[in-house]
C-alpha positions as CSV (number, residue, x, y, z in Angstrom):
1,M,-5.2,-93.2,-119.2
2,I,-7.6,-93.0,-116.1
3,K,-7.7,-89.4,-116.7
4,S,-8.6,-89.6,-119.6
5,F,-11.2,-92.0,-119.6
6,L,-13.1,-90.7,-116.3
7,V,-13.4,-87.2,-116.8
8,P,-15.3,-87.2,-119.4
9,L,-17.3,-90.4,-118.2
10,L,-18.5,-88.4,-115.1
11,L,-19.0,-85.0,-116.7
12,S,-21.2,-85.9,-119.6
13,I,-23.3,-88.9,-118.7
14,S,-25.3,-89.8,-115.5
15,F,-25.1,-93.6,-114.1
16,I,-26.3,-95.9,-112.3
17,V,-24.0,-97.8,-109.6
18,S,-24.3,-101.2,-108.1
19,A,-20.9,-102.2,-105.9
20,Q,-20.2,-106.0,-106.2
21,E,-17.2,-107.4,-104.3
22,N,-14.6,-105.4,-105.0
23,N,-15.7,-103.2,-107.8
24,T,-18.3,-100.5,-109.2
25,Q,-19.9,-101.4,-112.2
26,L,-20.9,-97.8,-113.8
27,T,-24.0,-98.3,-116.5
28,D,-24.8,-95.5,-118.7
29,S,-28.4,-94.5,-117.9
30,K,-29.4,-93.6,-121.5
31,N,-27.8,-96.9,-123.0
32,T,-27.8,-99.8,-120.6
33,N,-25.9,-101.4,-122.8
34,N,-22.8,-99.6,-122.1
35,K,-21.1,-100.7,-119.1
36,V,-18.1,-100.1,-117.7
37,T,-16.3,-101.7,-114.2
38,L,-13.5,-99.6,-112.1
39,N,-12.3,-100.7,-108.8
40,I,-13.7,-98.9,-106.1
41,S,-12.7,-98.9,-101.7
42,A,-16.0,-100.2,-100.7
43,N,-17.5,-103.8,-100.6
44,D,-20.4,-105.7,-100.1
45,K,-20.6,-108.3,-97.1
46,K,-23.0,-110.8,-96.9
47,D,-24.6,-109.7,-94.0
48,G,-25.6,-106.3,-95.4
49,S,-22.7,-104.3,-94.2
50,V,-20.2,-102.5,-96.2
51,E,-16.6,-103.1,-95.7
52,L,-14.0,-100.1,-96.6
53,I,-11.2,-101.0,-98.4
54,D,-7.9,-99.2,-99.1
55,H,-8.1,-99.1,-102.8
56,K,-4.9,-97.5,-105.0
57,D,-6.9,-97.1,-107.8
58,A,-10.4,-95.9,-106.2
59,S,-7.7,-93.6,-104.3
60,K,-5.8,-92.2,-107.6
61,I,-9.9,-91.6,-109.1
62,D,-10.9,-89.6,-106.0
63,S,-7.4,-87.6,-106.5
64,L,-8.2,-86.9,-110.6
65,W,-11.6,-85.7,-110.0
66,L,-11.0,-83.1,-107.1
67,Q,-8.4,-82.0,-109.3
68,T,-10.8,-81.7,-112.1
69,L,-13.4,-79.8,-109.6
70,S,-10.7,-77.3,-108.6
71,Q,-9.5,-76.9,-111.8
72,S,-12.3,-75.7,-114.1
73,S,-12.3,-74.8,-117.6
74,L,-11.8,-70.9,-117.3
75,N,-8.1,-71.5,-117.7
76,S,-8.5,-72.7,-120.9
77,D,-10.7,-70.2,-121.8
78,F,-7.8,-67.3,-120.4
79,E,-5.0,-68.3,-122.3
80,F,-3.0,-65.4,-124.0
81,V,-4.6,-65.0,-127.5
82,D,-1.7,-62.6,-129.6
83,P,-4.6,-60.0,-131.0
84,D,-2.2,-59.0,-134.1
85,E,-1.5,-62.8,-134.8
86,K,-4.1,-65.5,-133.6
87,I,-7.1,-63.6,-134.1
88,N,-8.6,-61.7,-137.1
89,D,-11.2,-58.9,-137.1
90,T,-13.7,-60.3,-135.1
91,I,-17.6,-59.8,-136.7
92,Y,-19.2,-58.0,-133.4
93,N,-22.4,-55.4,-134.0
94,N,-23.0,-54.7,-130.6
95,L,-20.0,-52.4,-129.7
96,S,-19.1,-50.1,-132.6
97,T,-15.7,-48.9,-132.7
98,E,-16.6,-44.7,-131.8
99,L,-18.4,-45.9,-128.6
100,L,-15.2,-48.2,-127.4
101,K,-13.1,-45.1,-128.2
102,E,-15.7,-42.7,-126.0
103,R,-15.2,-46.1,-122.5
104,L,-11.6,-46.5,-123.5
105,A,-10.9,-42.6,-123.3
106,H,-13.2,-43.0,-120.1
107,L,-10.9,-45.6,-118.6
108,N,-7.7,-43.9,-119.8
109,A,-8.8,-40.5,-117.9
110,T,-9.7,-42.4,-115.0
111,T,-7.0,-45.3,-114.1
112,P,-3.1,-44.8,-114.1
113,F,-3.0,-47.4,-117.2
114,N,-2.4,-46.1,-120.7
115,V,-5.8,-47.7,-122.2
116,E,-5.0,-46.1,-125.6
117,Y,-7.7,-47.2,-128.4
118,N,-5.8,-49.2,-131.4
119,P,-7.5,-52.0,-133.9
120,S,-5.4,-54.8,-131.6
121,L,-7.1,-53.9,-129.1
122,E,-9.9,-53.1,-130.1
123,R,-10.0,-56.8,-132.2
124,L,-9.2,-58.7,-128.5
125,I,-12.4,-56.9,-126.6
126,K,-14.6,-57.8,-129.3
127,H,-12.9,-61.4,-129.6
128,Y,-13.8,-61.7,-125.7
129,L,-16.8,-60.5,-125.9
130,K,-18.0,-62.9,-129.0
131,T,-16.5,-66.3,-127.6
132,R,-16.2,-65.3,-123.6
133,K,-19.2,-63.5,-122.4
134,E,-20.1,-66.9,-120.3
135,T,-17.0,-67.7,-118.5
136,M,-17.1,-63.6,-117.7
137,G,-20.5,-64.2,-116.1
138,K,-18.5,-67.3,-114.1
139,L,-15.8,-64.7,-113.0
140,I,-17.7,-61.6,-112.0
141,G,-19.3,-64.1,-109.4
142,K,-16.0,-65.3,-107.8
143,A,-14.8,-61.7,-108.0
144,A,-17.4,-60.7,-105.4
145,Y,-15.6,-63.4,-103.3
146,Y,-12.1,-62.9,-104.2
147,F,-12.0,-59.0,-104.8
148,P,-12.9,-57.4,-101.1
149,M,-9.7,-59.2,-100.0
150,F,-7.6,-58.0,-103.1
151,E,-9.2,-54.6,-102.7
152,E,-7.9,-54.3,-99.2
153,H,-4.5,-55.3,-99.6
154,L,-4.2,-53.0,-102.5
155,D,-5.2,-50.0,-100.6
156,K,-2.6,-50.8,-98.0
157,Y,0.0,-50.7,-100.6
158,N,-1.7,-47.6,-102.4
159,I,-1.8,-49.9,-105.2
160,P,-4.4,-49.2,-108.0
161,L,-7.9,-51.2,-107.1
162,E,-7.8,-52.3,-110.9
163,I,-5.0,-54.4,-110.3
164,K,-7.3,-56.6,-109.3
165,Y,-8.3,-57.4,-112.4
166,L,-4.7,-59.2,-112.8
167,A,-5.6,-62.0,-110.9
168,I,-8.1,-62.8,-113.6
169,V,-5.7,-62.5,-116.3
170,E,-2.9,-64.9,-114.3
171,S,-5.4,-67.6,-113.0
172,A,-8.7,-66.9,-113.9
173,L,-9.3,-66.8,-110.0
174,R,-8.1,-69.8,-109.0
175,P,-6.0,-70.6,-106.5
176,R,-5.0,-73.9,-107.5
177,A,-3.8,-73.2,-110.8
178,R,-0.7,-74.3,-112.0
179,S,1.0,-73.3,-115.4
180,R,3.1,-75.4,-117.5
181,V,6.3,-73.6,-116.3
182,G,5.9,-74.0,-112.6
183,A,3.5,-70.6,-111.7
184,A,1.6,-71.1,-109.0
185,G,-1.7,-69.5,-107.5
186,L,-4.3,-66.7,-107.8
187,W,-0.9,-64.8,-108.6
188,Q,1.2,-67.3,-110.6
189,F,4.3,-66.7,-108.3
190,M,7.2,-68.8,-109.8
191,Y,9.1,-70.3,-107.1
192,Y,11.9,-68.0,-106.0
193,T,9.9,-65.0,-106.9
194,G,7.8,-66.6,-104.0
195,K,10.5,-67.1,-102.0
196,Q,11.6,-63.5,-102.6
197,F,8.5,-62.4,-100.8
198,N,8.7,-64.8,-98.2
199,L,5.9,-67.3,-99.5
200,D,7.1,-71.0,-98.0
201,V,7.4,-73.4,-100.8
202,N,8.3,-76.9,-99.5
203,S,7.1,-80.7,-99.6
204,Y,4.3,-79.7,-97.2
205,V,3.3,-76.2,-97.3
206,D,3.2,-74.1,-100.7
207,D,2.1,-70.5,-100.0
208,R,1.2,-69.7,-103.5
209,H,-2.2,-71.5,-102.8
210,D,-3.1,-69.1,-100.3
211,P,-5.2,-66.4,-101.5
212,I,-4.2,-63.9,-98.7
213,R,-0.5,-64.7,-97.8
214,A,-0.2,-64.8,-102.0
215,T,-2.1,-61.7,-102.4
216,E,0.4,-59.6,-99.8
217,A,2.9,-61.0,-101.6
218,A,1.7,-60.0,-105.1
219,C,1.0,-56.5,-103.3
220,K,4.6,-56.0,-102.3
221,F,6.0,-57.1,-105.5
222,L,3.9,-54.8,-107.7
223,K,5.1,-52.2,-105.4
224,S,8.5,-52.8,-105.9
225,L,8.4,-52.8,-109.7
226,H,6.3,-50.2,-109.6
227,K,9.5,-48.2,-107.6
228,T,11.5,-49.1,-110.5
229,F,10.0,-48.2,-113.6
230,G,7.4,-45.2,-112.1
231,D,5.0,-46.4,-114.7
232,W,2.3,-49.2,-113.8
233,D,1.8,-50.5,-117.2
234,L,5.2,-51.0,-117.0
235,A,5.1,-52.7,-113.8
236,L,2.6,-55.1,-114.8
237,A,5.3,-55.9,-118.1
238,A,7.6,-56.6,-116.0
239,Y,5.2,-58.6,-113.7
240,N,4.8,-60.6,-116.5
241,S,8.5,-61.2,-118.1
242,G,11.0,-60.0,-115.1
243,P,11.7,-56.6,-115.0
244,G,14.9,-57.4,-116.6
245,N,13.4,-57.7,-120.3
246,V,11.3,-54.6,-119.6
247,S,14.6,-53.0,-119.3
248,K,15.9,-54.4,-122.3
249,A,13.1,-53.4,-124.3
250,I,13.2,-49.9,-123.0
251,R,17.1,-49.5,-124.3
252,R,16.1,-50.8,-127.3
253,S,12.9,-48.5,-128.1
254,G,15.4,-45.6,-127.4
255,G,14.8,-45.2,-124.1
256,K,11.0,-44.6,-124.9
257,R,8.9,-45.3,-121.7
258,N,5.3,-46.4,-122.6
259,Y,4.3,-49.5,-123.4
260,W,2.5,-49.5,-126.3
261,N,6.2,-47.6,-127.7
262,I,8.3,-50.7,-126.7
263,R,5.5,-53.6,-127.1
264,H,7.5,-54.8,-130.5
265,N,10.7,-55.2,-127.7
266,L,9.0,-57.2,-125.3
267,P,9.1,-61.1,-125.4
268,R,5.6,-62.5,-127.2
269,E,3.9,-63.2,-124.4
270,T,3.9,-60.1,-123.0
271,A,3.0,-58.5,-125.9
272,G,-0.1,-60.1,-126.0
273,Y,-0.3,-59.9,-121.8
274,L,-1.2,-56.3,-121.6
275,P,-4.3,-55.7,-124.1
276,A,-5.5,-59.0,-122.7
277,F,-5.0,-56.7,-119.0
278,Y,-7.0,-53.9,-120.5
279,A,-9.4,-56.2,-122.2
280,T,-10.6,-57.8,-119.3
281,L,-10.4,-54.4,-117.3
282,Y,-12.9,-52.9,-119.9
283,L,-15.1,-56.5,-119.9
284,M,-15.3,-55.7,-116.0
285,E,-16.3,-52.3,-115.7
286,Y,-18.9,-52.4,-118.7
287,A,-20.1,-56.3,-117.6
288,E,-23.6,-54.5,-117.4
289,E,-23.7,-52.8,-120.8
290,H,-23.0,-55.7,-122.5
291,G,-25.5,-57.7,-120.9
292,I,-22.8,-59.9,-119.1
293,R,-24.6,-61.2,-115.4
294,P,-23.1,-62.7,-112.8
295,Q,-23.0,-66.5,-112.1
296,K,-23.5,-67.3,-108.2
297,F,-20.1,-68.7,-107.5
298,I,-20.7,-71.2,-104.4
299,T,-17.4,-71.9,-102.6
300,N,-16.6,-74.9,-100.2
301,N,-15.4,-73.0,-97.1
302,R,-16.8,-75.3,-94.8
303,F,-15.6,-78.5,-93.5
304,E,-16.0,-81.3,-90.5
305,T,-12.3,-81.4,-88.8
306,D,-11.4,-83.5,-86.2
307,T,-7.7,-84.2,-84.2
308,I,-5.6,-87.4,-84.5
309,V,-2.3,-88.3,-83.0
310,V,0.6,-89.1,-85.5
311,K,3.6,-90.8,-84.3
312,Q,6.0,-90.5,-87.8
313,Q,6.1,-88.3,-90.6
314,I,2.9,-88.4,-93.0
315,T,2.1,-87.0,-96.2
316,F,-0.7,-85.3,-97.2
317,D,-0.9,-86.7,-100.8
């Protein structure tokens, strides 16, 4: 209840804050009659000093607000969209079918992926161009921070550098991302898959949120999947749904090993997963041609630190 009220309150209006005893009164600067009182962890004293109070409500509010800051709206922007069911033909006049076919043919020729033109992929690309250009600008800004590290690891394992775009589809480049089924981090590892590739996950540490360790694990996982299927499109499909589902789809498709030929036998989410990757690949490679400008990404990687001695177990929550 606090979260649903606090987030729009903080994001949509500016406030004048006044502290009295154990409370803070938030007053809408645009409507002074709109006042809300919340408990805080500071208390004004008569001598003018401020006494800090360990207030549980304030701690919860701080935690929710920090969580909101770390989980931007990019996640909802990149939910899977089924190009065959959830979107109709998108009217986007700045990209002709002929030009799109030409560009996709170029990507097909210069990457190890089967970036073949089909109407459903065209619908998805135009849908992204019409609804997500601002989001893509933010992602390009974040990519300048993460992609050099991704490329270093991908090159180490001889993996196509274009797979760096997979992290956009998986997490919108948010290390703290967590899915509704429990996948976590930039590369959205499930618990057991993470453990399989030496990511510590326990009450104190979750390496799935560590950008470097998670990227190393993702490279090992993708390399093993490519060794199994001998095809990068199928490796990506297996990364999403598991190798068992891809093998089953191949059998049900009469042994065909082209993603587009087995797509109808894959789980619904995986059927939209590769098109989302192809569309993201296209938008990132042709961002300039579509007027998508990178937005500056500000990292919070400078912290003041101190050392304390503890004599019993503590939690970081």
